[in-house]
C-alpha positions as CSV (number, residue, x, y, z in Angstrom):
1,X,98.7,25.7,119.0
2,X,97.9,29.1,120.5
3,X,99.5,32.2,119.0
4,X,101.4,33.2,122.0
5,X,103.0,29.7,122.1
6,X,104.0,30.0,118.5
7,X,105.5,33.4,119.0
8,X,107.3,32.2,122.1
9,X,108.9,29.3,120.3
10,X,110.0,31.4,117.3
11,X,111.5,34.1,119.5
12,X,113.2,31.8,122.0
13,X,114.5,29.6,119.2
14,X,116.0,32.6,117.5
15,X,117.5,33.9,120.7
16,X,118.9,30.4,121.4
17,X,120.6,30.3,118.1
18,X,122.1,33.8,118.4
19,X,123.3,33.0,122.0
20,X,125.0,29.8,120.9
21,X,126.5,31.0,117.6
22,X,127.1,34.7,117.9
23,X,127.9,35.3,121.6
24,X,129.6,32.0,122.4
25,X,131.6,29.2,120.7
26,X,129.2,26.5,121.8
27,X,127.9,26.0,118.3
28,X,131.2,24.3,117.6
29,X,129.9,21.4,119.6
30,X,127.4,20.7,116.8
31,X,128.6,22.1,113.5
32,X,131.7,23.2,111.6
33,X,133.1,26.7,112.1
34,X,132.1,27.8,108.6
35,X,128.4,27.4,109.4
36,X,128.4,30.2,111.9
37,X,127.0,32.9,109.5
38,X,124.1,30.6,108.6
39,X,123.2,30.0,112.2
40,X,123.3,33.7,113.0
41,X,121.1,34.4,110.0
42,X,118.7,31.7,111.0
43,X,118.4,33.1,114.5
44,X,117.7,36.6,113.2
45,X,115.1,35.2,110.8
46,X,113.3,33.2,113.6
47,X,113.1,36.4,115.8
48,X,111.8,38.4,112.8
49,X,109.1,35.8,112.2
50,X,108.1,35.8,115.8
51,X,107.8,39.6,115.9
52,X,105.8,39.5,112.7
53,X,103.5,36.9,114.1
54,X,103.0,38.9,117.3
55,X,102.1,42.1,115.3
56,X,99.8,40.3,112.8
57,X,96.1,40.9,113.2
58,X,94.4,38.0,115.1
59,X,92.0,35.9,113.0
60,X,88.3,36.9,113.2
61,X,86.1,34.6,115.1
62,X,82.5,33.8,114.6
63,X,80.2,35.1,117.3
64,X,77.0,33.4,118.5
65,X,74.8,36.5,118.6
66,X,72.8,36.1,115.3
67,X,69.9,33.9,114.6
68,X,72.0,31.4,112.7
69,X,74.6,31.0,115.5
70,X,75.5,27.3,115.9
71,X,74.3,26.4,112.4
72,X,76.1,26.0,109.1
73,X,75.0,27.1,105.7
74,X,72.7,24.1,105.4
75,X,71.0,24.7,108.7
76,X,72.8,21.9,110.5
77,X,73.5,22.5,114.1
78,X,77.0,22.5,115.4
79,X,78.1,21.4,118.8
80,X,79.1,24.2,121.2
81,X,81.8,22.1,122.8
82,X,79.5,19.3,124.1
83,X,78.7,16.0,122.5
84,X,80.5,15.6,119.2
85,X,82.2,19.0,119.3
86,X,86.0,19.4,119.7
87,X,87.8,22.2,121.4
88,X,90.8,23.1,119.2
89,X,91.9,26.1,121.3
90,X,94.0,24.2,123.7
91,X,97.7,23.4,123.1
92,X,98.4,19.6,123.0
93,X,100.5,18.8,126.0
94,X,103.2,17.2,123.9
95,X,103.7,20.6,122.1
96,X,105.2,22.1,125.3
97,X,108.1,19.7,125.0
98,X,109.2,21.8,122.0
99,X,110.4,24.4,124.5
100,X,113.0,22.0,126.0
101,X,115.5,22.0,123.1
102,X,114.9,25.8,122.6
103,X,115.6,26.5,126.3
104,X,118.7,24.3,126.2
105,X,120.3,26.5,123.7
106,X,119.9,29.4,126.1
107,X,120.8,27.8,129.4
108,X,122.5,24.5,128.9
109,X,124.1,23.4,125.6
110,X,124.8,19.6,125.4
111,X,128.5,18.7,125.7
112,X,130.6,17.9,122.7
113,X,131.0,14.3,121.6
114,X,133.7,12.5,123.6
115,X,134.9,9.1,124.7
116,X,131.3,7.6,124.9
117,X,130.9,8.1,121.2
118,X,134.5,7.3,120.2
119,X,134.6,4.0,122.2
120,X,131.6,2.8,120.1
121,X,133.0,3.6,116.7
122,X,135.8,2.0,114.8
123,X,138.8,4.2,113.9
124,X,138.5,6.1,110.7
125,X,140.3,4.7,107.7
126,X,142.6,7.6,106.6
127,X,143.0,8.6,103.0
128,X,145.7,6.9,100.9
129,X,148.7,9.2,100.3
130,X,149.1,9.1,96.5
131,X,152.3,11.1,96.2
132,X,155.6,10.4,98.0
133,X,155.8,11.6,101.6
134,X,157.8,14.7,102.2
135,X,160.9,14.3,104.5
136,X,160.1,14.9,108.1
137,X,161.6,17.9,109.8
138,X,164.4,17.3,112.3
139,X,162.4,18.8,115.2
140,X,162.2,16.5,118.2
141,X,159.7,15.8,119.5
142,X,157.9,16.1,116.1
143,X,154.5,17.7,116.3
144,X,152.1,15.6,114.1
145,X,148.4,15.0,113.7
146,X,146.8,11.7,114.3
147,X,145.9,11.5,110.6
148,X,149.5,12.0,109.5
149,X,150.9,9.7,112.1
150,X,148.5,6.9,110.9
151,X,149.5,7.6,107.2
152,X,153.2,7.5,108.0
153,X,152.9,4.3,110.0
154,X,150.9,2.4,107.5
155,X,151.8,3.9,104.1
156,X,155.3,5.5,104.3
157,X,157.6,2.9,102.8
158,X,160.6,5.0,103.9
159,X,159.7,4.3,107.5
160,X,160.6,7.8,108.4
161,X,158.8,7.7,111.8
162,X,160.9,4.7,113.0
163,X,162.7,5.7,116.2
164,X,161.3,9.3,116.0
165,X,159.7,10.9,119.1
166,X,156.4,12.3,118.0
167,X,154.0,14.6,119.8
168,X,150.2,14.4,119.4
169,X,147.2,15.9,121.1
170,X,143.8,14.4,121.7
171,X,141.5,13.2,124.4
172,X,141.6,9.9,126.4
173,X,139.3,7.0,125.4
174,X,139.5,3.6,127.2
175,X,140.6,0.5,125.3
176,X,140.2,-3.2,125.9
177,X,143.3,-4.9,127.1
178,X,146.6,-3.0,127.5
179,X,146.9,0.7,126.8
180,X,144.4,3.4,126.0
181,X,143.5,5.5,123.0
182,X,144.5,9.1,122.2
183,X,141.4,10.2,120.2
184,X,140.1,12.9,117.9
185,X,136.5,13.2,116.6
186,X,136.3,14.8,113.2
187,X,133.1,16.2,111.5
188,X,132.5,16.9,107.9
189,X,129.4,19.1,108.4
190,X,127.8,18.5,111.8
191,X,128.1,16.2,114.8
192,X,125.8,13.6,113.2
193,X,128.4,12.7,110.6
194,X,131.4,12.4,113.0
195,X,134.2,10.0,112.5
196,X,136.9,8.9,115.0
197,X,140.7,8.9,114.8
198,X,142.6,6.7,117.4
199,X,146.2,6.1,118.3
200,X,146.8,3.4,121.0
201,X,149.1,4.5,123.8
202,X,151.2,2.1,125.8
203,X,153.6,2.5,128.7
204,X,151.7,5.2,130.8
205,X,148.7,4.8,133.0
206,X,145.6,6.4,131.3
207,X,144.5,9.7,132.7
208,X,140.8,10.3,133.4
209,X,138.5,9.5,130.5
210,X,137.8,12.5,128.2
211,X,140.9,14.4,129.5
212,X,142.7,16.3,126.8
213,X,146.4,15.4,126.8
214,X,149.6,15.8,124.7
215,X,151.6,12.6,124.3
216,X,155.3,12.3,123.4
217,X,156.3,8.9,122.3
218,X,157.8,6.6,119.7
219,X,156.1,4.1,117.4
220,X,155.1,0.9,119.2
221,X,156.5,-1.9,117.1
222,X,153.8,-4.2,115.8
223,X,153.3,-5.5,112.2
224,X,155.4,-4.2,109.3
225,X,156.1,-0.4,109.4
226,X,154.9,1.2,106.1
227,X,152.2,-1.3,105.5
228,X,148.5,-1.7,106.6
229,X,149.7,-4.3,109.2
230,X,151.6,-1.8,111.2
231,X,150.2,-0.9,114.6
232,X,148.9,2.6,114.9
233,X,150.3,3.0,118.4
234,X,153.0,4.7,120.5
235,X,155.1,3.9,123.5
236,X,154.6,7.0,125.6
237,X,157.4,8.8,127.2
238,X,155.5,11.7,128.6
239,X,151.8,12.5,128.9
240,X,150.8,16.1,129.8
241,X,147.3,17.4,130.5
242,X,146.3,20.3,128.3
243,X,143.2,22.5,127.9
244,X,140.5,21.5,125.5
245,X,140.7,23.3,122.2
246,X,137.9,25.7,121.3
247,X,137.2,23.7,118.1
248,X,137.7,20.1,119.2
249,X,136.2,18.6,116.0
250,X,139.3,18.8,113.9
251,X,142.6,16.9,113.7
252,X,145.0,19.8,114.6
253,X,148.7,19.9,115.5
254,X,149.5,20.0,119.2
255,X,149.2,23.5,120.6
256,X,151.3,25.2,123.3
């Protein structure tokens, strides 16, 4: 690969990382918030490597002026680009494709994971609550995460959520049969290790797929509340469209 191509890839790659992680919040589509300093440092390092490569002395090349031009130490003749010789100065065409992901960081970052991914993954199995559940506050509707709602429905023997109006926020994912899913995608490190949380919603027509909404509703009876047979679902009373959160890869409480 020619030097100017190497330099261009390094510098553009560094600029893309800095643009995505330092000047915007687009990096949250790919990794957790805590990885921002590492992305910024990587961007600075790539630019520094590109500048260093650009300023480095070019490698010396053999010239064909002497009497031994075109011959090796043993007197064997080399090809000058014809016959068995190969021209290594050209950049393989496939190498230019490396610029596509680099330029995408600068001009068009891929969207965050959404309903397409969630509809193809089973719902995440939430952790078992080892200790007794704390009493629920008297607030109505009760703001709650999808994780806690799932735990309360399937593990809380006190059945504290029975009859309570809860409020949850997520995005819309289609479901087979009746209802639709209120969904959250959670990442541990990056988008490649994502898992999905789902609560089925009944009683209200589904908004457009991938729309972020806040749902107020009560537990949809199905199975035995407080056991793994209980349906992780609500009968919706209201559904309100809301803005997408900046960091959408976490199971957060509803926001105002």
